[in-house]
C-alpha positions as CSV (number, residue, x, y, z in Angstrom):
1,M,0.3,0.0,0.0
2,P,1.4,3.9,-1.2
3,T,2.5,6.2,1.3
4,L,2.4,9.9,1.7
5,S,4.6,11.9,3.6
6,L,2.7,15.4,4.5
7,L,3.2,17.8,6.7
8,D,4.1,15.8,10.1
9,Q,2.3,12.7,9.2
10,T,2.8,9.5,6.9
11,L,-0.3,8.7,5.6
12,D,-1.4,5.5,4.1
13,Y,-3.7,5.5,1.0
14,I,-5.3,3.7,-2.3
15,R,-6.2,5.4,-5.6
16,L,-9.1,3.4,-7.4
17,H,-10.7,3.1,-10.2
18,A,-14.2,2.5,-11.9
19,A,-14.4,-0.5,-13.9
20,T,-15.9,1.5,-16.7
21,P,-15.2,5.2,-16.6
22,R,-16.9,7.8,-17.6
23,A,-15.5,11.0,-18.8
24,G,-16.4,13.9,-16.8
25,A,-16.7,12.3,-13.3
26,P,-15.6,13.5,-10.4
27,T,-13.0,12.2,-7.9
28,L,-14.0,10.7,-5.1
29,V,-12.6,11.2,-1.6
30,F,-13.4,8.8,1.1
31,L,-13.2,9.6,4.7
32,H,-14.1,7.6,7.6
33,E,-15.7,7.8,10.9
34,G,-14.1,8.2,14.5
35,L,-12.8,4.6,14.7
36,G,-12.3,3.8,10.9
37,A,-9.2,3.0,8.4
38,I,-8.9,2.2,4.8
39,S,-9.8,-1.7,5.0
40,M,-12.8,-0.9,7.5
41,W,-14.7,0.6,4.2
42,R,-14.0,-2.8,2.9
43,D,-15.6,-3.4,-0.4
44,F,-18.1,-0.1,-0.1
45,P,-15.6,2.1,-2.2
46,Q,-15.0,0.3,-5.1
47,R,-18.5,-0.8,-5.4
48,L,-19.3,3.4,-5.3
49,T,-16.4,4.3,-7.7
50,D,-17.2,1.7,-10.4
51,A,-21.2,2.9,-10.1
52,V,-20.1,6.4,-10.6
53,G,-17.4,6.3,-13.1
54,G,-15.0,8.1,-11.5
55,D,-11.6,7.5,-9.5
56,A,-11.5,7.7,-5.8
57,L,-8.6,8.3,-2.6
58,V,-9.4,6.1,-0.1
59,Y,-7.0,7.1,3.0
60,S,-6.6,6.6,6.8
61,R,-6.1,9.7,8.6
62,A,-2.7,9.8,11.4
63,G,-3.4,6.8,14.2
64,Y,-5.4,5.0,12.1
65,G,-4.9,1.9,10.1
66,R,-1.0,2.0,8.5
67,S,-0.7,5.8,9.1
68,S,1.4,7.4,11.5
69,P,0.4,7.6,15.2
70,A,-1.0,10.7,16.5
71,E,-0.5,12.9,19.1
72,L,-2.5,12.0,22.0
73,P,-5.0,12.8,23.6
74,R,-6.7,14.8,20.7
75,P,-7.4,18.4,21.2
76,V,-11.5,19.4,20.6
77,D,-10.7,20.9,17.5
78,Y,-8.9,18.3,16.0
79,M,-11.3,17.7,12.9
80,H,-11.2,21.3,12.3
81,T,-7.2,20.6,12.2
82,E,-7.8,17.3,10.0
83,A,-10.5,19.9,7.4
84,L,-8.0,22.9,7.3
85,R,-4.8,21.9,7.6
86,I,-4.4,18.4,6.3
87,L,-7.1,17.6,3.7
88,P,-5.9,20.6,1.4
89,A,-2.8,19.7,1.3
90,L,-3.2,15.8,0.8
91,L,-5.2,17.2,-1.7
92,D,-2.9,19.3,-3.5
93,A,-0.1,16.6,-2.9
94,L,-1.9,14.0,-5.3
95,A,-2.9,16.8,-7.7
96,I,-6.8,16.1,-6.9
97,E,-8.6,18.8,-8.5
98,R,-12.6,19.3,-7.6
99,P,-13.1,16.6,-5.7
100,V,-16.6,15.0,-4.5
101,L,-15.8,14.2,-0.3
102,F,-17.7,11.5,1.4
103,G,-17.4,11.1,4.7
104,H,-18.7,9.2,7.3
105,S,-19.5,10.2,11.3
106,D,-16.2,12.3,11.8
107,G,-15.4,12.1,8.2
108,G,-18.8,13.8,7.2
109,S,-18.4,16.3,10.0
110,I,-14.4,16.9,7.8
111,A,-16.0,17.3,5.0
112,L,-18.5,19.8,6.0
113,I,-15.8,22.1,7.7
114,C,-13.6,21.9,4.6
115,A,-16.4,22.6,2.4
116,G,-17.7,25.8,4.7
117,A,-14.0,26.8,6.0
118,T,-11.4,26.7,3.5
119,A,-11.1,27.8,-0.5
120,T,-10.5,24.0,-1.3
121,P,-12.7,24.0,-5.0
122,L,-14.9,21.0,-4.6
123,S,-17.6,19.5,-6.9
124,G,-19.9,18.3,-4.4
125,I,-20.0,16.4,-0.6
126,V,-21.6,13.2,0.2
127,V,-22.2,13.5,4.3
128,L,-23.0,9.7,6.3
129,A,-24.2,10.1,9.4
130,P,-22.4,13.7,10.1
131,H,-22.1,15.4,13.5
132,V,-22.6,19.4,13.5
133,M,-23.4,19.7,17.6
134,V,-23.3,17.1,20.1
135,E,-26.3,15.4,21.2
136,D,-27.4,13.5,24.4
137,I,-28.0,10.4,22.1
138,T,-24.4,10.9,21.0
139,I,-23.1,10.7,24.5
140,A,-24.9,7.9,25.4
141,G,-23.8,6.1,22.7
142,I,-20.2,7.0,22.9
143,Q,-19.8,5.8,26.6
144,E,-22.2,2.8,25.5
145,A,-18.7,2.2,22.8
146,R,-16.6,2.6,26.0
147,A,-18.5,-0.4,27.9
148,R,-18.4,-2.4,24.8
149,Y,-14.1,-2.1,24.4
150,E,-13.5,-2.8,27.6
151,T,-15.9,-5.8,27.9
152,T,-16.3,-7.3,24.3
153,P,-13.4,-8.3,21.8
154,M,-14.1,-5.0,20.6
155,R,-9.9,-4.7,20.4
156,D,-9.3,-7.9,18.8
157,R,-11.5,-6.5,15.9
158,L,-10.0,-3.2,16.0
159,G,-7.2,-4.7,15.8
160,R,-7.3,-6.3,12.6
161,H,-7.3,-2.8,10.7
162,H,-5.2,0.1,12.5
163,D,-1.4,-0.9,13.9
164,D,-2.5,0.6,17.5
165,P,-6.1,-0.1,18.0
166,D,-6.1,1.6,21.8
167,A,-4.8,4.5,20.3
168,A,-7.3,4.5,17.6
169,F,-10.3,4.0,20.4
170,W,-9.3,6.1,23.1
171,G,-7.9,8.8,20.9
172,W,-11.3,9.4,19.6
173,N,-13.4,8.2,23.1
174,N,-11.5,10.6,25.1
175,V,-12.6,13.6,23.1
176,W,-15.9,13.0,22.7
177,L,-16.5,12.3,26.3
178,D,-14.7,15.5,27.4
179,P,-16.9,17.8,28.7
180,A,-15.3,20.6,27.1
181,F,-16.4,18.9,23.8
182,R,-20.3,19.2,24.4
183,D,-20.0,22.6,23.1
184,W,-18.5,21.7,19.7
185,N,-20.9,22.8,17.2
186,I,-20.5,23.6,13.7
187,E,-23.5,25.0,11.9
188,H,-22.0,28.4,11.6
189,L,-20.1,27.1,8.9
190,L,-22.7,25.7,7.3
191,P,-24.2,28.8,5.0
192,D,-20.5,29.1,3.4
193,I,-20.8,26.0,1.8
194,D,-20.7,27.2,-1.8
195,C,-21.1,23.0,-3.3
196,P,-24.4,20.9,-3.3
197,V,-24.6,18.8,0.0
198,L,-26.2,15.0,-0.1
199,A,-26.6,13.9,3.9
200,V,-27.5,10.9,4.4
201,Q,-28.6,9.7,8.1
202,G,-30.2,5.7,9.5
203,E,-33.2,6.4,11.6
204,D,-31.8,4.1,13.5
205,D,-28.9,6.0,14.1
206,E,-27.6,5.1,17.6
207,Y,-25.2,8.1,18.3
208,A,-27.7,11.0,16.7
209,T,-30.8,12.0,15.8
210,L,-31.9,13.1,12.1
211,A,-31.5,16.7,13.7
212,Q,-28.1,16.2,12.4
213,I,-29.1,16.5,8.4
214,D,-32.2,18.7,9.4
215,R,-29.6,21.4,11.3
216,I,-27.8,20.7,7.9
217,A,-30.7,21.2,5.5
218,D,-31.6,24.5,7.3
219,G,-27.9,26.1,7.2
220,A,-26.4,25.1,3.9
221,P,-27.4,26.4,0.5
222,D,-28.0,23.0,-1.3
223,V,-28.3,20.5,0.6
224,R,-30.6,17.1,-0.2
225,L,-31.8,14.6,2.4
226,L,-31.7,10.9,2.5
227,A,-33.5,9.4,6.0
228,L,-32.9,5.2,5.7
229,P,-35.2,3.4,7.5
230,D,-33.6,0.0,8.8
231,C,-30.5,1.6,9.3
232,R,-28.1,2.6,12.0
233,H,-25.3,4.8,12.2
234,S,-23.3,3.3,9.1
235,P,-25.7,3.9,6.1
236,H,-22.5,2.4,3.5
237,A,-23.1,-0.9,5.8
238,D,-26.6,-1.3,6.6
239,Q,-28.2,0.2,3.4
240,P,-25.0,0.0,0.9
241,D,-27.8,-0.5,-2.2
242,A,-29.3,2.7,-1.1
243,V,-26.3,4.9,-0.5
244,I,-24.9,3.9,-4.1
245,A,-28.0,4.7,-6.0
246,A,-28.5,8.3,-4.4
247,T,-25.1,8.8,-4.3
248,A,-24.6,7.5,-8.2
249,E,-27.7,9.8,-9.0
250,F,-26.4,13.5,-6.8
251,I,-23.3,13.1,-8.5
252,A,-24.5,12.3,-12.4
253,S,-26.6,15.6,-11.4
254,L,-22.9,17.8,-11.0
255,T,-21.9,17.0,-14.0
256,P,-23.2,17.3,-17.4
257,A,-25.6,14.8,-19.0
258,S,-23.5,14.1,-21.7
259,A,-20.1,13.2,-19.7
């Protein structure tokens, strides 16, 4: 797997290509969740890339997967650092122009911050189960995740995907349960997002209510919402066909029909 030395980090990444390329299709950039990594997406990025007809970049942020360790404890503004500093530098280093950011959970929040607070040219963003503010259900879900990590084989499962599963888990869990994080909120950035947004959330999300994507629709100029039944916090895992279909339709609307 290739790696890229970027600023003070070394990131592992993969590039994907559609089985049947479509001229004009934008590059997809996958931004994983707070416990995610390249391998945890499984075959979903390739399936979506094939449906869209473009290329894709999938990478693990520092502290996850096979990328270099992150400095712990994570600060409350760690997603801002990723969105404002690391992600734009990564796109520049790999010469990716006007991508569609595809972010899940923390990755969705990072996509929203990047779109709302940087000059990075984007064709659009797709966010699955994003957070724009912290809810009581979010804290309760993260407390439950801590209990599972301490009492179930969850650590062993994460160890298949991360060089240091403890650092990956506690780096995420501790900052979200920090009392200072309770006031974290990015709603003020939404009006400055100047590209179309597709916001997707499961109706049974154990970490958030549908208020998250409703707030995005209220704040950003051009938003399409998709609430999925029988779906928890990972729509791409629980309802992959629905997510692929909605994303392909969304991206087709961003490019000329003749492309």
